[in-house]
LUMLONU-944954 format. One line per field, with one value per residue: y, x, z of N, C-alpha, C, CB in turn; residue in one letter. Coordinates in steps of 0.02 Angstrom, whole numbers, plus 50000, padded with zeros to 5 digits. Each point is the difference from the previous one (the first is absolute). Glycine has a CB too. Layout:
// LUMLONU-944954
nY: Y	...
nX: X	...
nZ: Z	...
caY: Y	...
caX: X	...
caZ: Z	...
cY: Y	...
cX: X	...
cZ: Z	...
cbY: Y	...
cbX: X	...
cbZ: Z	...
res: A	...
//
This chain:
// LUMLONU-944954
nY: 55060	50023	49837	49994	49934	49957	49988	50147	49863	50126	49925	49990	49866	49943	50038	49928	49862	50023	50052	49856	50155	49917	49843	50056	49857	50026	49850	50054	49869	49951	49986	50154	50035	50128	49972	50158	50012	50125	49889	49859	49952	49888	49947	49929	49909	49966	49855	49947	50014	50157	50138	49988	50102	50057	50036	49981	50173	49972	49865	50060	49878	50122	49899	49896	50101	50039	49851	49968	50132	49966	49852	50053	50105	49882	49900	49935	49918	50111	49837	50015	50059	49863	50113	50102	50022	50078	50094	49961	49951	50151	49971	50035	49824	49925	50098	49943	49865	49993	49993	49908	49887	50009	49983	49886	49885	50138	49872	50128	50012	50059	49967	49881	50161	50039	49880	50079	50145	49972	49958	50119	50143	50017	50109	50016	49942	50076	49882	49844	50060	49965	49841	49920	49996	49864	49876	50063	49864	50042	50046	50063	49979	50092	49927	50002	49988	50061	49877	50069	49890	50028	50057	49955	50117	49987	49993	50129	49939	50169	49961	50153	50019	49895	49930	49971	50138	49883	50091	49918	49985	49984	49989	50133	49945	50139	49890	49834	50090	49874	50134	49924	50079	50049	49991	50091	49895	50143	50140	50023	49947	49935	50126	49900	50078	49859	50046	50064	49874	49906	50096	49980	49842	50004	50095	49903	49885	50076	50043	49850	49958	50111	49957	49848	50041	50118	50103	50064	50026	50138	49899	50119	49910	50176	50063	50054	49916	50072	50165	49859	50100	50012	49844	49995	50123	49932	49869	50074	50048	49875	50056	49841	50115	49999	49932	49896	50152	49848	50012	50078	49887	49889	50157	50017	49898	50086	50135	49937	49976	50163	50004	49900	50095	50126	49930	49955	50146	50062	49894	50033	50152	49968	49897	50114	50119	49934	49851	49985	50071	50149	49996	50135	49921	50021	49876	50027	49874	49933	50013	49879	49845	49988	49895
nX: 54966	50060	49989	50131	49890	50152	50090	50041	50087	50116	50115	49944	49925	50133	50077	49893	50048	50140	49930	50079	49954	49855	49967	49852	49959	49848	49988	49916	49942	50019	50099	50080	50150	49960	50168	49982	50154	49926	49920	49955	49870	50095	49846	50069	49861	50015	49976	49960	50155	50064	49980	49922	50143	49867	50165	50146	49959	50106	50083	49999	50069	49887	49891	50043	49981	49849	49950	50060	49945	49851	50011	50039	49881	49888	50083	50081	50122	50066	49993	49851	50083	49909	50030	50114	49832	50100	49868	50120	50134	49995	50142	49859	49962	50140	50021	50092	49954	50150	49943	49876	50096	50099	49901	49898	50081	49900	49953	50050	49847	50065	49883	50098	49993	50087	50111	50038	49992	50108	50100	49990	49990	50125	49877	50162	50050	50095	49967	50091	49904	49872	50050	49871	50062	49882	49977	49866	49993	49889	50016	49861	49926	49892	49953	50123	49923	50144	49934	50087	49890	49879	50081	49910	50106	49857	50142	49916	50109	50010	50096	50020	50130	50077	49966	49930	49906	49963	49870	50010	49840	50066	49864	50058	49928	49981	49966	50008	50009	50048	50064	50000	50156	49962	50167	49945	50135	50005	49998	49998	49903	50143	50037	49891	49861	50026	50024	49860	49927	50062	49949	49853	50002	50049	49883	49881	50057	50002	49846	49952	50076	49942	49851	50032	50046	49872	50136	49938	50169	50030	50143	50068	50132	49979	49985	49949	49859	49957	50071	50129	50035	49844	49975	50117	49942	49863	50069	50085	49861	49884	49946	49976	49918	50100	49904	50110	50050	49981	49830	49982	49875	50022	49999	50146	50063	49943	50064	50143	50001	49962	50163	50004	49908	50097	50129	49922	49959	50149	50063	49895	50044	50146	49974	49921	50109	50124	50052	50001	50097	49927	50038	50079	50086	49858	49893	49923	50010	50029	50167	49974	49962	49987	50125
nZ: 55201	49839	50031	49910	49895	50053	50134	49962	49928	50037	49942	50153	49960	49955	50130	50091	49934	50089	50149	50071	50087	50021	50063	50029	50044	50013	50064	49850	50085	50143	49871	49962	50067	49899	50005	49942	49967	49984	49921	50079	50081	50048	50010	50129	49939	50168	49913	50130	49934	50055	49976	49856	50003	49910	49930	50056	49984	49900	49958	50168	50093	50009	49945	50099	50118	49956	50007	50141	50074	49961	50057	50143	50002	50003	50127	49856	50043	49873	50041	49915	49853	49947	49890	49945	49941	49886	49979	49902	49986	50086	50073	50082	50006	50015	50126	50056	49884	50051	50144	49972	49947	50122	50119	49953	49895	49935	49908	49901	49954	49854	49897	49956	49972	50128	49990	49863	50057	50105	49893	49901	50083	50142	50015	49976	49826	50116	50134	49982	50117	49892	49953	50041	50162	49983	49891	49962	50114	49888	49834	50091	49865	50032	50143	50114	50134	50049	50106	50118	50082	49964	49844	49863	49943	49906	49904	49937	49879	50045	49846	50027	50069	49911	49866	50141	50065	50106	50030	50135	50006	50154	50085	50067	50130	50050	50138	49915	49857	49887	49940	49863	50037	49844	50006	49852	49992	49932	50116	49854	49881	49960	49948	49899	49961	50047	50155	50010	49940	50110	50113	49956	50001	50143	50043	49943	50088	50137	49992	49972	50130	50091	49970	50036	50143	50044	49936	50149	49977	49893	50007	49920	49992	50027	50157	49854	50026	50140	50043	49993	50110	50037	50012	50104	50092	50018	50045	50117	50065	49971	50152	49999	49919	49852	49887	49992	49927	49934	50005	49841	50039	49902	49965	50052	49901	49878	50051	50015	49843	49962	50025	49871	49911	50031	49945	49863	49961	50026	49896	49886	50006	49975	49877	49917	50022	49944	49981	50155	49896	50033	50170	49995	50110	50075	49955	50139	50052	49879	50006	50112	49965	50164	49941
caY: 49988	49965	49939	49976	49939	49956	50024	50040	49962	50043	49970	49989	49939	49942	49995	49977	49927	49974	50029	49948	50034	50008	49947	50000	49940	49997	49942	50029	49951	49953	49956	50033	50054	50038	50031	50046	50056	50059	49993	49931	49959	49927	49974	49934	49967	49946	49939	49949	49961	50043	50066	50012	50070	50021	50050	50005	50072	50020	49956	50033	49968	50042	49980	49934	50012	50038	49953	49952	50039	50015	49938	49990	50054	49986	49941	49938	49973	49997	49931	49962	50017	49937	50015	50069	50006	50060	50022	50002	49996	50061	49993	50028	49950	49939	50027	49967	49929	49960	49986	49961	49930	49975	49991	49964	49949	50013	49980	50059	49993	50054	49973	49979	50056	50049	49972	50012	50073	50020	49978	50025	50071	50032	50068	50039	49954	50022	49992	49928	49987	49997	49944	49942	49972	49940	49963	49994	49927	49982	50045	50000	50028	50019	49948	49963	50022	49991	49984	49985	49991	50020	50058	49986	50061	49985	50032	50028	50024	50070	50029	50070	50033	49955	49949	49948	50030	49966	50035	49949	50005	49954	50020	50027	50008	50046	49984	49947	50020	49985	50048	49976	50052	49998	50035	50007	49990	50043	50063	50050	49969	50007	50060	49985	49995	49931	49983	50028	49963	49937	50021	50013	49934	49966	50033	49978	49930	49997	50027	49947	49949	50031	50004	49929	49973	50046	50039	50062	50026	50029	50002	50017	49988	50063	50049	50060	49988	49998	50035	49944	50018	50026	49942	49959	50040	49992	49931	49990	50032	49989	49977	49940	50018	50035	49953	49979	50040	49960	49970	50052	49972	49970	50057	50039	49967	50013	50071	50008	49979	50047	50037	49964	50017	50069	50005	49970	50044	50056	49976	49992	50069	50028	49960	50021	50068	50002	49938	50003	50019	50071	50042	50041	49997	50044	49982	49983	49935	49938	49979	49955	49945	49966	49932
caX: 50071	50026	50038	50034	49975	50058	50057	50051	50063	50054	50066	50014	49965	50041	50059	49978	49995	50064	50017	49995	50010	49934	49953	49947	49960	49939	49956	49937	49951	50030	50043	50036	50049	50027	50067	50012	50046	49964	49962	49983	49972	50004	49949	50013	49937	50014	49955	50007	50061	50058	49992	50010	50020	49977	50047	50058	50023	50060	50057	50040	49998	49961	49931	49990	50001	49938	49942	50003	49991	49926	49969	50012	49967	49929	49996	50006	50069	50021	50024	49944	49987	50000	49988	50009	49958	50017	49952	50033	50071	50038	50047	49973	49951	50041	50030	50051	49983	50062	50009	49944	50010	50059	49994	49939	49982	49929	49984	49984	49945	49997	49982	50058	50016	50038	50064	50042	50009	50046	50068	50022	49990	50003	49979	50058	50050	50069	50015	49995	49969	49929	49983	49970	50049	49976	49959	49929	49988	49935	49972	49929	49962	49932	49957	50035	49994	50058	49972	50041	49955	49929	49999	50007	50005	49975	50045	49971	50051	49983	50057	49991	50056	50053	49968	49970	49976	49951	49962	49980	49941	50009	49960	50031	49946	50009	49952	49956	49960	50039	50000	50042	50045	50021	50063	50017	50072	50042	49970	49994	49997	50061	50005	49981	49928	49978	50009	49947	49940	50004	49990	49927	49967	50013	49967	49931	49995	50011	49941	49948	50017	49993	49929	49977	50024	49978	50057	49980	50062	50041	50071	50041	50072	50035	49967	49976	49935	49944	50021	50018	50034	49951	49958	50037	50003	49934	49990	50044	49972	49926	49965	49959	49933	50007	49997	50059	50002	50011	49937	49964	49940	50007	49994	50056	50058	49995	50015	50071	50041	49993	50062	50040	49970	50017	50069	50005	49972	50045	50057	49977	49996	50068	50028	49967	50018	50070	50035	50038	50069	50002	49989	50056	50012	49956	49930	49976	49976	49991	50063	50033	49959	50019	50017
caZ: 50006	49942	50013	49942	49970	49989	50039	49965	50003	49973	50004	50072	50020	49977	50040	50067	50001	50022	50064	50053	50066	50036	49996	50049	49996	50041	49996	49973	50018	50050	49965	49945	50016	49946	50011	49942	50000	49977	49938	49985	50054	50008	50044	50032	50017	50050	49995	50054	49991	49989	49971	49928	49981	49933	49976	50045	50003	49963	50016	50051	50064	50043	49990	50035	50075	50016	49997	50055	50059	50008	50018	50070	50037	50011	50040	49960	49996	49929	49983	49973	49930	49959	49928	49974	49941	49966	49952	49936	50001	50007	50055	50062	50029	50014	50062	50042	50002	50008	50071	50024	49977	50032	50072	50020	49950	49977	49931	49963	49951	49949	49937	49957	49955	50034	50021	49943	49995	50053	49982	49937	49993	50066	50001	50006	49965	50012	50070	50014	50062	49994	49954	50030	50045	50036	49954	50008	50009	49972	49953	50006	49944	50014	50026	50051	50068	50042	50066	50057	50056	49989	49957	49931	49955	49933	49952	49939	49952	49978	49961	49978	50034	49977	49958	50040	50064	50036	50052	50050	50046	50056	50059	50061	50053	50055	50053	49979	49938	49941	49943	49943	49980	49930	49986	49928	50003	49957	50014	49945	49932	49962	49957	49931	49993	50006	50070	50041	49984	50037	50070	50011	50000	50064	50055	49994	50023	50074	50035	49996	50048	50067	50014	50011	50065	50053	50026	50036	50031	49948	50012	49945	50017	50001	50046	49966	49971	50047	50062	50038	50065	50046	50022	50048	50060	50034	50026	50059	50059	49997	50062	49988	49976	49935	49943	49965	49941	49941	49981	49961	49971	49932	49953	50010	49970	49929	49990	50015	49942	49945	49992	49950	49935	49987	49977	49933	49949	49994	49960	49930	49972	49985	49946	49940	49986	49976	50023	50061	49983	49985	50059	50025	50071	50038	49993	50066	50027	49962	49969	50045	50016	50059	49985
cY: 49960	49941	49974	49935	49950	50027	50043	49964	50041	49962	49990	49939	49939	49991	49975	49925	49964	50028	49950	50031	50005	49939	50011	49935	50006	49932	50024	49953	49953	49955	50031	50061	50035	50032	50043	50041	50058	49987	49929	49960	49928	49980	49933	49972	49941	49943	49956	49963	50045	50064	49997	50073	50012	50061	50018	50066	50013	49954	50030	49962	50043	49984	49937	50010	50037	49953	49954	50035	50015	49938	49986	50050	49984	49930	49935	49984	49998	49931	49957	50024	49936	50015	50072	50001	50066	50019	50004	50006	50063	50000	50026	49954	49933	50016	49959	49925	49955	49982	49960	49927	49971	49984	49953	49944	50008	49976	50060	49988	50061	49966	49980	50059	50052	49974	50013	50074	50027	49985	50038	50076	50033	50074	50048	49959	50019	49990	49926	49986	49995	49944	49940	49963	49942	49963	50006	49924	49981	50053	49995	50034	50016	49943	49955	50028	49986	49994	49984	49998	50022	50060	49977	50064	49979	50042	50022	50023	50068	50032	50071	50041	49963	49943	49948	50022	49959	50046	49947	50022	49951	50026	50026	50006	50049	49984	49949	50014	49990	50053	49967	50059	49990	50043	49998	50002	50048	50071	50045	49966	50011	50057	49984	49995	49931	49976	50028	49965	49932	50012	50011	49936	49962	50030	49982	49931	49998	50028	49954	49947	50025	50007	49929	49974	50050	50042	50067	50035	50022	50007	50021	49991	50064	50055	50061	49993	50012	50039	49948	50014	50026	49945	49957	50040	49997	49935	49987	50028	49989	49973	49940	50018	50036	49950	49983	50033	49961	49964	50054	49976	49979	50055	50044	49973	50015	50074	50013	49984	50045	50043	49968	50013	50073	50007	49971	50047	50062	49978	49992	50071	50027	49961	50023	50072	50008	49942	50012	50024	50075	50044	50037	49986	50052	49987	49969	49927	49940	49978	49947	49942	49966	49927	49951
cX: 50024	50043	50030	49966	50055	50059	50045	50065	50055	50067	50017	49965	50040	50063	49987	49995	50067	50023	49988	50013	49938	49958	49946	49958	49938	49967	49931	49941	50032	50051	50039	50038	50021	50067	50016	50061	49962	49952	49972	49979	50019	49946	50022	49934	50013	49947	50011	50064	50062	49982	50012	50021	49978	50042	50052	50037	50064	50056	50051	49994	49960	49926	49982	49995	49936	49939	50003	49989	49923	49963	50008	49960	49926	49990	50001	50074	50021	50027	49943	49981	50009	50000	50015	49962	50011	49945	50028	50073	50040	50039	49972	49945	50033	50042	50052	49987	50058	50011	49945	50007	50058	49990	49943	49983	49929	49992	49973	49951	50000	49977	50063	50021	50041	50065	50050	50014	50048	50072	50029	49994	50000	49985	50059	50059	50072	50021	49992	49966	49922	49977	49968	50052	49972	49949	49926	49984	49935	49978	49924	49968	49929	49960	50032	49984	50066	49974	50052	49954	49931	49994	50007	50001	49976	50039	49961	50059	49978	50058	49983	50058	50067	49968	49960	49976	49942	49966	49970	49937	50009	49963	50044	49944	50019	49943	49948	49960	50047	49991	50041	50043	50018	50062	50013	50074	50043	49974	49989	49998	50069	49998	49993	49923	49974	50009	49946	49935	49997	49988	49928	49960	50010	49961	49923	49990	50008	49940	49942	50011	49991	49930	49973	50016	49983	50056	49974	50058	50047	50075	50036	50075	50041	49962	49970	49928	49942	50014	50025	50035	49949	49953	50033	50004	49936	49992	50042	49971	49924	49975	49953	49933	50003	49997	50066	50002	50013	49937	49957	49936	50011	49993	50061	50064	49999	50018	50073	50042	49991	50063	50044	49973	50019	50072	50007	49974	50046	50061	49980	49999	50066	50032	49969	50018	50070	50038	50039	50071	50006	49993	50063	50010	49959	49926	49976	49980	50002	50061	50036	49955	50028	50013	49962
cZ: 49939	50020	49938	49975	49986	50039	49957	50009	49964	50004	50073	50027	49982	50041	50070	50008	50025	50067	50056	50068	50041	49987	50052	49990	50045	49991	49980	50004	50050	49968	49942	50025	49936	50023	49939	50013	49970	49945	49987	50059	49995	50046	50030	50028	50047	49989	50059	49993	49988	49963	49925	49991	49928	49978	50054	49994	49955	50018	50046	50066	50047	49993	50035	50077	50019	50002	50060	50067	50012	50019	50075	50042	50011	50034	49962	49996	49927	49980	49971	49931	49959	49927	49987	49934	49970	49950	49929	50006	50000	50068	50066	50026	50012	50060	50034	50006	50011	50074	50032	49981	50040	50076	50022	49953	49975	49927	49963	49943	49956	49937	49961	49954	50036	50030	49942	49990	50050	49983	49939	49992	50070	49996	50003	49968	50017	50076	50020	50065	49997	49954	50040	50045	50044	49952	50014	50002	49964	49952	50002	49940	50019	50027	50053	50070	50035	50070	50052	50060	49983	49951	49929	49962	49932	49949	49938	49955	49975	49966	49977	50029	49986	49962	50040	50068	50029	50052	50044	50040	50054	50060	50058	50053	50051	50052	49976	49936	49939	49948	49943	49976	49924	49992	49924	49996	49963	50002	49940	49932	49965	49952	49926	49996	50013	50075	50044	49988	50036	50074	50015	49996	50063	50060	50000	50030	50077	50038	49996	50053	50071	50019	50015	50068	50057	50030	50032	50035	49943	50022	49938	50018	49994	50040	49964	49975	50049	50065	50051	50067	50051	50025	50054	50067	50040	50030	50061	50062	50010	50068	49982	49969	49931	49942	49972	49932	49936	49976	49968	49970	49929	49946	50005	49970	49925	49986	50011	49939	49939	49987	49945	49930	49983	49974	49929	49945	49991	49957	49928	49967	49981	49944	49932	49979	49974	50031	50064	49986	49986	50063	50024	50075	50035	49990	50065	50008	49954	49962	50042	50018	50064	49981	50045
cbY: 50003	50106	49972	50054	50065	49969	49898	50109	49888	50106	50054	50121	50056	50017	50091	50105	50013	49986	50115	49910	50065	50126	49921	50131	49933	50124	49936	50068	50008	50001	49912	49961	49937	50022	49903	50006	49926	50063	50091	50007	50078	49995	50059	50034	50036	50085	50002	49987	49907	49898	50052	49910	49999	49956	50044	49878	50007	50119	49949	50112	49945	50087	50056	49939	50005	50104	50004	49928	50051	50090	49959	49956	50083	50071	50069	50023	49930	50123	50008	49981	50122	49941	49911	50019	49924	49973	50061	50050	49901	50062	50012	50118	50056	49963	50053	50107	50026	50057	50103	50100	50026	50066	50114	50104	49923	50102	49882	50042	49929	50071	50070	49876	49979	50055	49908	49897	50008	49982	49888	49890	49982	49917	49962	50059	49983	50086	50118	49983	50057	50121	50035	49990	50113	50058	49923	50113	50000	49937	49990	50000	49937	50084	50003	49973	49981	50064	49958	50053	50016	49961	50074	49891	50050	49972	49932	50038	49881	50013	49885	49988	50040	50029	50016	49924	50114	49894	50099	49965	50037	49964	49913	50065	49886	50093	50115	49971	50088	49879	50104	49912	50008	49980	49969	50061	49887	49903	49989	50084	50022	49881	50049	49938	50091	49978	49997	50109	50060	49954	50052	50114	49997	49973	50096	50070	49958	50011	50113	50021	49951	50061	50104	49979	49936	49918	49948	49949	49924	50062	49911	50080	49882	49968	49963	50023	49917	49889	50095	49945	50029	50110	49997	49942	50074	50076	49962	50004	50085	49976	50121	49944	50009	50090	50045	49890	50089	49985	49913	50048	50070	49888	49997	50036	49908	49910	50031	49973	49884	50002	50035	49912	49918	50035	49992	49887	49960	50046	49942	49894	50020	50037	49900	49921	50032	50126	49962	49907	49885	49972	49920	50089	49958	50083	49982	50116	50068	50030	50114	50094	49985	50080	50040
cbX: 49992	49997	49927	50108	49910	49957	49995	49940	49936	49937	50035	50014	49892	49956	50047	49941	49915	50029	49973	50037	50089	50004	50089	49998	50103	49984	50067	50069	49941	49896	49922	49913	50042	49883	50040	49879	50106	50095	50070	50079	49907	50125	49911	50120	49950	50050	50003	49878	49929	50071	50036	49914	50101	49879	49910	50010	49953	49963	49982	49984	50111	50087	50003	50064	50127	50049	49997	50079	50118	50007	50020	50114	50080	49971	49940	49893	49984	50028	50087	49959	50039	49940	49912	50116	49916	50120	49945	49901	49978	49914	50092	50028	49906	50005	49897	50014	49908	50051	50062	49929	49956	50065	50047	49959	50081	49989	49975	50113	49931	50093	49895	49960	49895	49893	49943	49953	49886	49909	49972	49967	49933	50084	49895	49954	49918	49986	49962	50101	50099	49997	50098	49919	50056	50016	50093	49978	50060	49970	50104	50012	50070	50008	49944	50092	49874	50077	49901	50103	50093	49973	50048	49944	50099	49884	50097	49892	50032	49921	50034	49871	49919	50075	50093	50073	50035	50065	49975	50122	49922	50112	49914	50092	49967	50054	50017	49994	49927	49989	49991	49910	50045	49882	50048	49895	49971	50028	50052	50060	49871	50016	50073	50111	50005	50031	50120	50058	49997	50081	50112	50014	50015	50115	50088	49989	50047	50125	50039	49987	50079	50103	49987	50015	50095	49911	50079	49890	49987	49897	49990	49910	49990	50051	50080	50117	50055	49970	49914	50009	50108	50009	49951	50070	50081	49951	49974	50096	50090	50005	50006	50056	49960	50070	49892	49999	50038	50118	50008	50107	49933	49953	49876	49944	50002	49911	49887	49980	49992	49878	49995	50027	49901	49918	50040	49985	49882	49962	50046	49929	49903	50016	50017	49909	49923	49997	50008	49931	50018	49952	49909	49976	50113	50089	50014	49962	49929	49883	50010	50068	49968	49933	50111
cbZ: 50127	49938	50094	50041	49951	49885	50074	50019	50001	50036	49891	50014	49984	49885	49933	50008	49905	49882	49956	49919	49948	49989	49957	50002	49974	49990	50087	49925	49889	50065	50033	49919	50101	49953	50072	49975	49991	50035	49956	49909	50007	49980	49932	50031	49889	50086	49875	50006	49954	49999	50108	49968	50079	50023	49923	49992	50120	49996	49893	49943	49981	49994	49893	49907	50003	49945	49873	49934	49983	49915	49884	49973	49950	49897	50079	49930	50106	50006	50093	50114	50015	50090	49993	50057	50047	50015	50092	49954	49946	49927	49916	49963	49940	49877	50012	50065	49927	49898	50004	49993	49882	49914	50009	50052	50054	50079	50037	50031	50079	50053	50001	50002	49935	50021	50076	49948	49958	50082	50047	49954	49892	50036	50054	50108	49905	49904	50021	49935	50049	50021	49920	49900	49999	50120	49987	49940	50112	50103	49929	50123	49922	49911	49892	49917	50000	49922	49942	49949	50075	50118	50090	50014	50063	50046	50042	50061	49964	50095	49962	49995	50092	50097	49919	49940	49960	49981	49927	50008	49910	49956	49967	49933	49983	49923	50049	50119	50065	50024	50077	49964	50122	49962	50116	49970	50014	49924	50107	50071	49990	50012	50086	49980	49920	49876	49979	49998	49890	49915	50001	49953	49880	49955	49995	49896	49888	49983	49976	49877	49918	49984	49925	49881	49941	50024	49909	50015	50104	49958	50085	49960	49961	49888	50087	49966	49925	49951	49980	49892	49938	49943	49886	49906	49943	49922	49886	49926	49987	49874	50051	50096	50121	50055	49975	50061	50072	50037	50093	49975	50075	50043	50010	50099	50090	49990	50036	50121	50042	50027	50123	50084	50018	50090	50122	50054	50028	50115	50100	50031	50069	50120	50081	50030	50087	49987	49882	50049	49953	49888	50033	49913	49980	49993	49875	50007	50068	49991	49949	50043	49877	50074	49962
res: M	K	R	L	N	A	P	I	V	T	A	E	T	I	C	G	M	E	D	M	S	F	F	T	H	A	L	I	F	D	D	L	L	I	V	A	Q	R	E	T	N	C	F	V	L	K	S	S	E	G	L	I	V	I	D	A	I	W	P	S	K	S	A	F	D	A	I	T	A	A	I	R	D	V	G	W	N	P	A	R	I	R	K	L	V	L	T	H	G	H	V	D	H	T	G	C	G	K	W	I	V	E	Q	F	Q	A	R	T	Y	L	S	A	A	D	D	I	F	W	Q	E	H	P	A	K	P	D	R	P	E	T	W	K	D	F	P	I	H	V	H	V	K	D	G	D	T	I	T	L	G	D	K	T	I	F	V	C	E	T	P	G	H	T	P	G	G	L	S	Y	L	F	P	V	Q	E	N	G	E	M	H	M	A	G	L	W	G	G	T	T	P	P	R	T	K	E	G	V	L	Q	Y	L	R	S	L	D	Y	F	L	R	E	A	K	R	R	G	A	D	V	A	L	T	N	H	T	A	V	D	N	G	L	E	R	I	A	Y	S	R	K	R	M	S	Y	M	P	N	I	Y	V	V	G	Q	D	G	F	Q	R	F	C	Q	V	F	Y	T	M	S	Y	E	M	L	G	R	L	E	G	R	G	I	S	D	R	K	A	G	D	K	A	I	D	F	T	L	D
//
């Protein structure tokens, strides 16, 4: 059976990132909830002292309502949201943070570089509703930790997708068994050779850190990368005797991340073949990037 080595990303995929007509969610570990629309994921990590939201989908009240409704649906209380942790400064990840901050006084976390990037280089410069609309309270950097109650998120600086992109490693559990989740923060490589090379250096570093901490749970912030909607559908209906599809083992986690290498090498090949500015409308997959 032929299987893809990289996601097929089209103009329709990019448009889907703004489609707020569909949301789904699943409790994928006892302490980790995933909420998604068609293309973008948000995670909610439960600690002994409250909830940590990781990424926030899109600057839409519908996204905020979907996240809070999902939290209630799994029996948690959205009023216990204490922190909003962002992977990078693109609008589909900073998302509905404005409402999270306003309603729950959540403390926000992002790198200093991407706080500036988000402010000065909005992904949608012609659309004010997508511009930076809430403050970052804590600038985190490589080696920092973000702690709430019994949960600690380990911060890895992984520039490339954006100047100050971050990736995270954090423990999760199911039925008392502990696992280490890894979330690569910047899904697709940038469109310059130096940018891609930086992305690859960051990926090498992140995988070393993931191996050192024993990461065995593969997470991603875009559904196109991991058959995300199918994984959520499976998790929603999973019987107690069925395996957790997010637990892939330590070797499996390293293999999972090969997709990011594949996309990078494809981009390098295209950049060396002909410039991005020379591409024609209708060029396939790699012409589009997931923010």
